[in-house]
C-alpha positions as CSV (number, residue, x, y, z in Angstrom):
1,M,69.0,41.7,166.7
2,G,70.3,39.4,164.0
3,T,73.5,37.5,163.8
4,A,76.4,38.7,161.7
5,Y,77.1,37.0,158.4
6,T,80.0,34.5,158.5
7,E,81.5,33.2,155.3
8,P,81.5,29.4,154.9
9,T,85.1,28.1,155.3
10,G,84.9,24.7,153.6
11,L,84.8,24.3,149.9
12,N,85.0,28.1,149.3
13,R,88.1,28.5,147.1
14,F,88.3,29.9,143.6
15,W,90.6,27.2,142.4
16,L,88.2,24.5,143.6
17,G,85.4,26.0,141.6
18,F,87.7,26.4,138.6
19,L,88.7,22.8,138.8
20,L,85.1,21.5,139.1
21,G,84.2,23.8,136.3
22,V,86.6,21.8,134.1
23,V,85.8,18.4,135.4
24,F,82.0,18.5,135.1
25,P,81.9,19.3,131.3
26,V,84.6,16.6,130.6
27,V,82.7,14.0,132.6
28,F,79.4,15.0,130.9
29,F,81.1,14.8,127.5
30,L,82.4,11.3,128.3
31,L,79.1,10.2,129.6
32,Y,77.4,11.5,126.4
33,F,79.9,9.4,124.4
34,M,79.4,6.3,126.5
35,F,75.6,6.3,126.4
36,R,74.9,7.7,123.0
37,F,77.7,6.1,120.9
38,R,78.7,3.0,122.8
39,D,79.4,1.0,119.6
40,L,82.1,3.5,118.4
41,T,85.6,4.1,119.5
42,F,86.4,7.5,121.0
43,E,88.4,8.4,117.8
44,Q,85.5,7.5,115.6
45,F,83.2,9.6,117.8
46,I,85.4,12.7,117.6
47,H,85.7,12.2,113.8
48,I,81.9,12.0,113.4
49,L,81.4,15.1,115.5
50,F,83.8,17.2,113.4
51,Q,82.6,15.7,110.1
52,S,78.9,16.4,110.9
53,G,79.7,19.8,112.4
54,K,78.0,18.9,115.7
55,Y,81.1,19.4,117.9
56,V,79.9,22.9,118.9
57,H,76.5,21.6,120.0
58,V,78.0,18.7,122.1
59,V,80.6,20.9,123.7
60,S,78.0,23.6,124.5
61,L,75.8,20.9,126.1
62,S,78.7,19.7,128.1
63,V,79.4,23.1,129.5
64,F,75.8,23.4,130.5
65,A,76.7,20.8,133.2
66,N,78.5,23.5,135.1
67,L,75.1,24.7,136.2
68,I,75.2,21.9,138.9
69,P,78.3,23.0,140.8
70,F,77.6,26.7,140.2
71,M,74.1,26.4,141.8
72,F,75.4,24.3,144.7
73,F,78.1,26.9,145.5
74,V,75.8,29.9,145.1
75,R,73.0,28.4,147.2
76,S,75.4,27.4,150.0
77,D,77.0,30.9,150.0
78,R,80.4,29.7,148.7
79,F,80.8,32.6,146.3
80,K,84.5,32.2,145.7
81,S,84.0,28.7,144.3
82,G,81.0,29.9,142.3
83,R,83.3,32.6,140.8
84,G,85.7,29.9,139.8
85,V,83.0,27.9,138.0
86,M,81.8,31.0,136.3
87,A,85.3,32.0,135.2
88,I,85.9,28.6,133.5
89,T,82.5,28.6,132.0
90,I,83.1,32.0,130.4
91,L,86.5,30.7,129.1
92,F,84.6,27.7,127.6
93,V,82.0,30.0,126.0
94,I,84.7,32.1,124.4
95,S,86.4,29.0,123.1
96,I,83.2,27.7,121.7
97,F,82.6,31.0,120.0
98,I,86.0,30.9,118.5
99,L,85.5,27.3,117.4
100,K,82.2,28.1,115.8
101,F,83.5,30.9,113.6
102,S,86.9,29.6,112.8
103,M,86.1,26.1,111.4
């Protein structure tokens, strides 16, 4: 008959997914800053984001970058890492929700 399912051993750790789930949005946020506002300092960029009220939009867009590692982990049957990415994404969404309604 068929072969038994074996779980992939490499890159299948919750903490790895959690870590990549933090790194991807931060890198995407910095890339957005570098390519969109290259003539400003980082402090000016942050000030403009909060002054214009666009900080929630930019952070939400940055968290969307977690789709890349999540899809990689899920398609390669590394579900523990996928859970880590999903966990940090949910924490980001809760934080964004709190930010949106508290400021």
